[in-house]
py3Dmol code that shows the C-alpha trace and the ligand (Angstrom):
import py3Dmol

protein = """\
ATOM      1  CA  MET A   1    -168.589 195.890 -86.540  1.00  0.00           C
ATOM      2  CA  ARG A   2    -167.402 193.624 -89.326  1.00  0.00           C
ATOM      3  CA  ALA A   3    -167.313 190.581 -87.081  1.00  0.00           C
ATOM      4  CA  GLY A   4    -169.984 188.730 -89.009  1.00  0.00           C
ATOM      5  CA  ALA A   5    -168.688 189.611 -92.438  1.00  0.00           C
ATOM      6  CA  GLN A   6    -165.098 188.917 -91.528  1.00  0.00           C
ATOM      7  CA  ASP A   7    -164.991 185.257 -92.476  1.00  0.00           C
ATOM      8  CA  ALA A   8    -166.006 185.840 -96.056  1.00  0.00           C
ATOM      9  CA  GLU A   9    -163.673 188.736 -96.722  1.00  0.00           C
ATOM     10  CA  GLU A  10    -160.529 187.833 -94.846  1.00  0.00           C
ATOM     11  CA  TRP A  11    -158.482 187.316 -97.969  1.00  0.00           C
ATOM     12  CA  VAL A  12    -158.874 189.652-100.931  1.00  0.00           C
ATOM     13  CA  ASP A  13    -156.716 189.051-103.981  1.00  0.00           C
ATOM     14  CA  GLY A  14    -154.144 187.178-101.885  1.00  0.00           C
ATOM     15  CA  PHE A  15    -153.959 189.774 -99.086  1.00  0.00           C
ATOM     16  CA  LEU A  16    -155.187 189.498 -95.516  1.00  0.00           C
ATOM     17  CA  PHE A  17    -157.756 192.033 -94.234  1.00  0.00           C
ATOM     18  CA  VAL A  18    -158.656 191.250 -90.636  1.00  0.00           C
ATOM     19  CA  ALA A  19    -157.267 194.288 -88.819  1.00  0.00           C
ATOM     20  CA  ASN A  20    -160.172 196.802 -89.010  1.00  0.00           C
ATOM     21  CA  ARG A  21    -157.570 199.495 -89.708  1.00  0.00           C
ATOM     22  CA  PRO A  22    -155.850 199.986 -93.066  1.00  0.00           C
ATOM     23  CA  ILE A  23    -152.539 200.833 -91.391  1.00  0.00           C
ATOM     24  CA  LEU A  24    -152.613 197.523 -89.460  1.00  0.00           C
ATOM     25  CA  ASP A  25    -153.653 195.641 -92.593  1.00  0.00           C
ATOM     26  CA  PHE A  26    -150.587 197.259 -94.155  1.00  0.00           C
ATOM     27  CA  LEU A  27    -148.499 195.957 -91.256  1.00  0.00           C
ATOM     28  CA  ASN A  28    -149.961 192.514 -91.888  1.00  0.00           C
ATOM     29  CA  THR A  29    -148.575 192.340 -95.425  1.00  0.00           C
ATOM     30  CA  ARG A  30    -145.769 190.185 -94.038  1.00  0.00           C
ATOM     31  CA  PRO A  31    -147.629 187.309 -92.398  1.00  0.00           C
ATOM     32  CA  VAL A  32    -146.131 183.976 -91.414  1.00  0.00           C
ATOM     33  CA  LEU A  33    -147.713 181.380 -93.651  1.00  0.00           C
ATOM     34  CA  ALA A  34    -147.107 177.633 -93.780  1.00  0.00           C
ATOM     35  CA  GLU A  35    -143.927 178.307 -95.751  1.00  0.00           C
ATOM     36  CA  GLY A  36    -142.625 180.857 -93.219  1.00  0.00           C
ATOM     37  CA  PRO A  37    -142.547 184.694 -93.115  1.00  0.00           C
ATOM     38  CA  THR A  38    -143.883 185.862 -96.453  1.00  0.00           C
ATOM     39  CA  GLU A  39    -143.493 189.283 -98.045  1.00  0.00           C
ATOM     40  CA  LEU A  40    -146.784 189.990 -99.811  1.00  0.00           C
ATOM     41  CA  LEU A  41    -145.656 193.396-101.121  1.00  0.00           C
ATOM     42  CA  SER A  42    -142.993 191.693-103.193  1.00  0.00           C
ATOM     43  CA  ASP A  43    -142.947 194.231-106.021  1.00  0.00           C
ATOM     44  CA  VAL A  44    -144.714 197.367-107.289  1.00  0.00           C
ATOM     45  CA  PRO A  45    -147.542 195.459-109.046  1.00  0.00           C
ATOM     46  CA  ALA A  46    -148.215 193.681-105.722  1.00  0.00           C
ATOM     47  CA  LEU A  47    -148.421 197.043-103.932  1.00  0.00           C
ATOM     48  CA  VAL A  48    -150.870 198.281-106.578  1.00  0.00           C
ATOM     49  CA  ARG A  49    -153.005 195.158-106.091  1.00  0.00           C
ATOM     50  CA  TRP A  50    -152.942 195.672-102.305  1.00  0.00           C
ATOM     51  CA  LEU A  51    -154.092 199.307-102.644  1.00  0.00           C
ATOM     52  CA  ILE A  52    -157.044 198.178-104.749  1.00  0.00           C
ATOM     53  CA  ALA A  53    -157.864 195.128-102.593  1.00  0.00           C
ATOM     54  CA  SER A  54    -157.816 197.280 -99.445  1.00  0.00           C
ATOM     55  CA  GLY A  55    -160.352 199.679-100.957  1.00  0.00           C
ATOM     56  CA  ILE A  56    -157.987 202.624-100.382  1.00  0.00           C
ATOM     57  CA  VAL A  57    -158.000 203.124-104.128  1.00  0.00           C
ATOM     58  CA  SER A  58    -161.526 202.616-105.382  1.00  0.00           C
ATOM     59  CA  SER A  59    -162.559 204.868-108.261  1.00  0.00           C
ATOM     60  CA  ALA A  60    -161.845 203.782-111.827  1.00  0.00           C
ATOM     61  CA  GLY A  61    -159.704 206.855-112.432  1.00  0.00           C
ATOM     62  CA  GLU A  62    -157.584 206.238-109.330  1.00  0.00           C
ATOM     63  CA  LYS A  63    -157.188 202.581-110.227  1.00  0.00           C
ATOM     64  CA  ARG A  64    -155.891 203.523-113.674  1.00  0.00           C
ATOM     65  CA  LEU A  65    -153.506 205.986-112.078  1.00  0.00           C
ATOM     66  CA  VAL A  66    -151.993 203.557-109.583  1.00  0.00           C
ATOM     67  CA  GLN A  67    -151.787 200.863-112.224  1.00  0.00           C
ATOM     68  CA  SER A  68    -149.508 203.183-114.197  1.00  0.00           C
ATOM     69  CA  TRP A  69    -147.101 203.096-111.225  1.00  0.00           C
ATOM     70  CA  ARG A  70    -145.846 199.712-112.400  1.00  0.00           C
ATOM     71  CA  ASN A  71    -143.554 201.561-114.796  1.00  0.00           C
ATOM     72  CA  ALA A  72    -143.173 204.809-112.859  1.00  0.00           C
ATOM     73  CA  PRO A  73    -139.601 205.934-112.230  1.00  0.00           C
ATOM     74  CA  GLY A  74    -138.729 205.658-108.560  1.00  0.00           C
ATOM     75  CA  ALA A  75    -141.618 203.297-107.771  1.00  0.00           C
ATOM     76  CA  ALA A  76    -139.313 200.421-106.815  1.00  0.00           C
ATOM     77  CA  SER A  77    -137.190 202.568-104.509  1.00  0.00           C
ATOM     78  CA  PHE A  78    -140.375 204.028-102.990  1.00  0.00           C
ATOM     79  CA  LEU A  79    -141.590 200.501-102.205  1.00  0.00           C
ATOM     80  CA  LYS A  80    -138.258 199.706-100.565  1.00  0.00           C
ATOM     81  CA  ASP A  81    -138.592 202.787 -98.321  1.00  0.00           C
ATOM     82  CA  LEU A  82    -142.216 201.916 -97.597  1.00  0.00           C
ATOM     83  CA  ILE A  83    -141.293 198.420 -96.433  1.00  0.00           C
ATOM     84  CA  THR A  84    -138.500 199.776 -94.246  1.00  0.00           C
ATOM     85  CA  PHE A  85    -141.031 202.165 -92.701  1.00  0.00           C
ATOM     86  CA  ARG A  86    -143.471 199.286 -92.196  1.00  0.00           C
ATOM     87  CA  GLU A  87    -140.875 197.441 -90.108  1.00  0.00           C
ATOM     88  CA  ARG A  88    -140.201 200.534 -87.976  1.00  0.00           C
ATOM     89  CA  LEU A  89    -143.947 200.890 -87.523  1.00  0.00           C
ATOM     90  CA  ARG A  90    -144.109 197.234 -86.476  1.00  0.00           C
ATOM     91  CA  GLU A  91    -141.541 197.935 -83.778  1.00  0.00           C
ATOM     92  CA  ALA A  92    -143.606 200.920 -82.570  1.00  0.00           C
ATOM     93  CA  VAL A  93    -146.823 198.870 -82.525  1.00  0.00           C
ATOM     94  CA  LEU A  94    -145.131 196.053 -80.595  1.00  0.00           C
ATOM     95  CA  ARG A  95    -143.984 198.617 -78.042  1.00  0.00           C
ATOM     96  CA  LEU A  96    -147.511 200.047 -77.770  1.00  0.00           C
ATOM     97  CA  GLU A  97    -148.924 196.577 -77.281  1.00  0.00           C
ATOM     98  CA  GLY A  98    -146.301 195.956 -74.607  1.00  0.00           C
ATOM     99  CA  GLY A  99    -147.405 199.085 -72.742  1.00  0.00           C
ATOM    100  CA  SER A 100    -144.524 201.388 -73.668  1.00  0.00           C
ATOM    101  CA  ALA A 101    -144.246 204.390 -75.969  1.00  0.00           C
ATOM    102  CA  PRO A 102    -142.772 204.304 -79.472  1.00  0.00           C
ATOM    103  CA  SER A 103    -139.163 205.474 -79.742  1.00  0.00           C
ATOM    104  CA  GLU A 104    -138.444 209.205 -79.882  1.00  0.00           C
ATOM    105  CA  GLU A 105    -136.861 208.742 -83.335  1.00  0.00           C
ATOM    106  CA  PHE A 106    -139.979 207.126 -84.703  1.00  0.00           C
ATOM    107  CA  MET A 107    -142.226 209.859 -83.277  1.00  0.00           C
ATOM    108  CA  GLN A 108    -139.976 212.440 -84.918  1.00  0.00           C
ATOM    109  CA  GLU A 109    -140.074 210.595 -88.217  1.00  0.00           C
ATOM    110  CA  VAL A 110    -143.886 210.556 -88.177  1.00  0.00           C
ATOM    111  CA  ASN A 111    -143.977 214.217 -87.123  1.00  0.00           C
ATOM    112  CA  ARG A 112    -141.724 215.185 -90.001  1.00  0.00           C
ATOM    113  CA  GLY A 113    -143.989 213.267 -92.361  1.00  0.00           C
ATOM    114  CA  LEU A 114    -147.117 214.961 -90.987  1.00  0.00           C
ATOM    115  CA  LEU A 115    -145.583 218.409 -91.436  1.00  0.00           C
ATOM    116  CA  GLU A 116    -144.246 217.730 -94.912  1.00  0.00           C
ATOM    117  CA  ARG A 117    -147.337 215.976 -96.218  1.00  0.00           C
ATOM    118  CA  PRO A 118    -150.529 217.092 -94.500  1.00  0.00           C
ATOM    119  CA  PRO A 119    -153.667 215.729 -96.197  1.00  0.00           C
ATOM    120  CA  ALA A 120    -156.047 218.231 -97.790  1.00  0.00           C
ATOM    121  CA  THR A 121    -159.495 218.256 -96.214  1.00  0.00           C
ATOM    122  CA  VAL A 122    -162.925 219.174 -97.561  1.00  0.00           C
ATOM    123  CA  LEU A 123    -166.421 219.486 -96.144  1.00  0.00           C
ATOM    124  CA  ARG A 124    -169.077 217.127 -97.397  1.00  0.00           C
ATOM    125  CA  LYS A 125    -172.706 216.456 -96.552  1.00  0.00           C
ATOM    126  CA  HIS A 126    -173.186 212.975 -95.179  1.00  0.00           C
ATOM    127  CA  GLU A 127    -176.484 211.606 -93.842  1.00  0.00           C
ATOM    128  CA  GLY A 128    -177.855 215.035 -93.059  1.00  0.00           C
ATOM    129  CA  ARG A 129    -174.774 216.427 -91.386  1.00  0.00           C
ATOM    130  CA  ILE A 130    -171.530 218.027 -92.431  1.00  0.00           C
ATOM    131  CA  VAL A 131    -168.412 215.929 -92.174  1.00  0.00           C
ATOM    132  CA  ARG A 132    -164.827 216.935 -92.737  1.00  0.00           C
ATOM    133  CA  GLU A 133    -163.136 214.495 -95.016  1.00  0.00           C
ATOM    134  CA  ARG A 134    -159.466 213.986 -95.730  1.00  0.00           C
ATOM    135  CA  LEU A 135    -158.442 213.850 -99.354  1.00  0.00           C
ATOM    136  CA  PHE A 136    -155.575 211.739-100.575  1.00  0.00           C
ATOM    137  CA  ASP A 137    -154.038 212.246-103.952  1.00  0.00           C
ATOM    138  CA  PHE A 138    -152.420 209.252-105.645  1.00  0.00           C
ATOM    139  CA  GLU A 139    -150.653 210.719-108.590  1.00  0.00           C
ATOM    140  CA  ARG A 140    -147.190 209.449-107.730  1.00  0.00           C
ATOM    141  CA  PRO A 141    -146.174 206.528-105.510  1.00  0.00           C
ATOM    142  CA  SER A 142    -144.637 208.973-103.019  1.00  0.00           C
ATOM    143  CA  ASP A 143    -148.098 210.555-102.565  1.00  0.00           C
ATOM    144  CA  LEU A 144    -148.933 207.465-100.512  1.00  0.00           C
ATOM    145  CA  TRP A 145    -146.792 208.824 -97.667  1.00  0.00           C
ATOM    146  CA  THR A 146    -149.540 211.335 -96.835  1.00  0.00           C
ATOM    147  CA  LEU A 147    -151.968 208.515 -96.099  1.00  0.00           C
ATOM    148  CA  ILE A 148    -149.366 206.374 -94.351  1.00  0.00           C
ATOM    149  CA  PHE A 149    -148.249 209.124 -91.947  1.00  0.00           C
ATOM    150  CA  ASP A 150    -151.834 210.214 -91.293  1.00  0.00           C
ATOM    151  CA  GLU A 151    -152.954 206.668 -90.470  1.00  0.00           C
ATOM    152  CA  ALA A 152    -149.806 205.929 -88.466  1.00  0.00           C
ATOM    153  CA  ALA A 153    -150.377 209.091 -86.389  1.00  0.00           C
ATOM    154  CA  ASP A 154    -154.008 208.104 -85.759  1.00  0.00           C
ATOM    155  CA  LEU A 155    -152.875 204.669 -84.635  1.00  0.00           C
ATOM    156  CA  LEU A 156    -150.175 205.930 -82.280  1.00  0.00           C
ATOM    157  CA  SER A 157    -152.619 208.399 -80.697  1.00  0.00           C
ATOM    158  CA  GLU A 158    -155.482 205.894 -80.488  1.00  0.00           C
ATOM    159  CA  PRO A 159    -157.435 206.540 -77.250  1.00  0.00           C
ATOM    160  CA  GLU A 160    -158.449 202.884 -76.878  1.00  0.00           C
ATOM    161  CA  ILE A 161    -154.893 201.733 -77.172  1.00  0.00           C
ATOM    162  CA  ASP A 162    -155.471 198.362 -75.491  1.00  0.00           C
ATOM    163  CA  ARG A 163    -157.671 197.408 -78.442  1.00  0.00           C
ATOM    164  CA  ILE A 164    -154.574 197.346 -80.625  1.00  0.00           C
ATOM    165  CA  ARG A 165    -153.432 193.782 -80.209  1.00  0.00           C
ATOM    166  CA  GLN A 166    -151.382 191.006 -81.715  1.00  0.00           C
ATOM    167  CA  CYS A 167    -152.966 187.648 -82.423  1.00  0.00           C
ATOM    168  CA  GLU A 168    -152.187 185.182 -79.636  1.00  0.00           C
ATOM    169  CA  ALA A 169    -151.003 182.627 -82.150  1.00  0.00           C
ATOM    170  CA  CYS A 170    -149.289 184.552 -84.955  1.00  0.00           C
ATOM    171  CA  VAL A 171    -147.683 187.825 -86.055  1.00  0.00           C
ATOM    172  CA  VAL A 172    -150.879 189.501 -87.261  1.00  0.00           C
ATOM    173  CA  HIS A 173    -152.024 192.701 -85.519  1.00  0.00           C
ATOM    174  CA  PHE A 174    -155.583 193.999 -85.348  1.00  0.00           C
ATOM    175  CA  PHE A 175    -157.794 196.650 -83.817  1.00  0.00           C
ATOM    176  CA  ASP A 176    -160.428 194.948 -81.712  1.00  0.00           C
ATOM    177  CA  THR A 177    -163.838 196.396 -82.571  1.00  0.00           C
ATOM    178  CA  SER A 178    -165.819 193.701 -80.747  1.00  0.00           C
ATOM    179  CA  LYS A 179    -168.332 194.910 -78.171  1.00  0.00           C
ATOM    180  CA  LYS A 180    -166.646 193.210 -75.245  1.00  0.00           C
ATOM    181  CA  GLY A 181    -163.139 193.946 -76.464  1.00  0.00           C
ATOM    182  CA  SER A 182    -162.249 190.287 -76.027  1.00  0.00           C
ATOM    183  CA  ARG A 183    -160.939 189.389 -79.482  1.00  0.00           C
ATOM    184  CA  ARG A 184    -157.843 187.208 -79.157  1.00  0.00           C
ATOM    185  CA  TRP A 185    -156.840 186.103 -82.611  1.00  0.00           C
ATOM    186  CA  CYS A 186    -156.488 187.356 -86.149  1.00  0.00           C
ATOM    187  CA  SER A 187    -159.328 185.178 -87.348  1.00  0.00           C
ATOM    188  CA  MET A 188    -161.243 182.063 -86.387  1.00  0.00           C
ATOM    189  CA  ASN A 189    -160.207 180.368 -89.630  1.00  0.00           C
ATOM    190  CA  LEU A 190    -156.507 181.097 -89.379  1.00  0.00           C
ATOM    191  CA  CYS A 191    -155.671 180.828 -85.682  1.00  0.00           C
ATOM    192  CA  GLY A 192    -158.874 180.620 -83.616  1.00  0.00           C
ATOM    193  CA  ASN A 193    -159.640 177.040 -84.530  1.00  0.00           C
ATOM    194  CA  LYS A 194    -156.017 176.010 -84.198  1.00  0.00           C
ATOM    195  CA  LEU A 195    -155.922 177.401 -80.644  1.00  0.00           C
ATOM    196  CA  LYS A 196    -159.249 175.863 -79.692  1.00  0.00           C
ATOM    197  CA  VAL A 197    -158.113 172.452 -80.886  1.00  0.00           C
ATOM    198  CA  ALA A 198    -154.830 172.808 -79.007  1.00  0.00           C
ATOM    199  CA  ALA A 199    -156.650 173.832 -75.807  1.00  0.00           C
ATOM    200  CA  TYR A 200    -159.057 170.907 -76.173  1.00  0.00           C
ATOM    201  CA  GLN A 201    -156.195 168.463 -76.643  1.00  0.00           C
ATOM    202  CA  ARG A 202    -154.364 169.921 -73.646  1.00  0.00           C
ATOM    203  CA  ARG A 203    -157.455 169.594 -71.450  1.00  0.00           C
ATOM    204  CA  LYS A 204    -157.937 166.049 -72.658  1.00  0.00           C
ATOM    205  CA  ARG A 205    -154.295 165.160 -71.935  1.00  0.00           C
ATOM    206  CA  GLU A 206    -154.458 166.752 -68.500  1.00  0.00           C
ATOM    207  CA  GLY A 207    -157.729 164.958 -67.792  1.00  0.00           C
ATOM    208  CA  GLU A 208    -156.147 161.652 -68.721  1.00  0.00           C
ATOM    209  CA  SER A 209    -153.042 162.188 -66.586  1.00  0.00           C
ATOM    210  CA  GLU A 210    -155.203 162.955 -63.528  1.00  0.00           C
ATOM    211  CA  ARG A 211    -156.913 159.638 -63.785  1.00  0.00           C
TER     212      ARG A 211
END
"""
ligand_1 = """\
1
ZN
Zn -153.271 184.622 -85.945
"""
view = py3Dmol.view(width=600, height=400)
view.addModel(protein, "pdb")
view.setStyle({"model": 0}, {"cartoon": {"style": "trace"}})
view.addModel(ligand_1, "xyz")
view.setStyle({"model": 1}, {"stick": {}})
view.zoomTo()
view.show()
């Protein structure tokens, strides 16, 4: 859906958004850049910037609230737990992509989270019909767990599971929303061109050796 717009908006405020799913964009906050694996959520202010860049936090009031997290007690330890969870989620996603189920422990962890922190929902009119919308409250850093568990559960139970994929050339994961379902890399700019050049050079080499 965003295929055309993707090029322009791949990087927002130093963060990568190519996954079509916030939870996968969250997973992609530790990409491998030229200088090696890079932690983009390096501190609480970075997490706050990511929340705003991702569009998860969008109203002025919410932005003010999350910006106050910089000095909130427990914010740093929350971030540490969040990053640990992200790595367990990565393991689960890699298993999904490899055709197997996430570990029983991870399923239980997500289930506990869903039970402890279910999102509130409301009805809203949208384009002439009624939609049920989930509400997320961002008063404290730990309120983010509601969103994280909800999105993680949606991802793990995704019906079109083979559209959850890792880039063929790097560690970035994405949800393929292309019509044909044939997306192979995180982005044309980052890996697509690199792969095309490599394939071209390989063909050229092979062509030369046949002669
Ligand atoms: Zn890539």
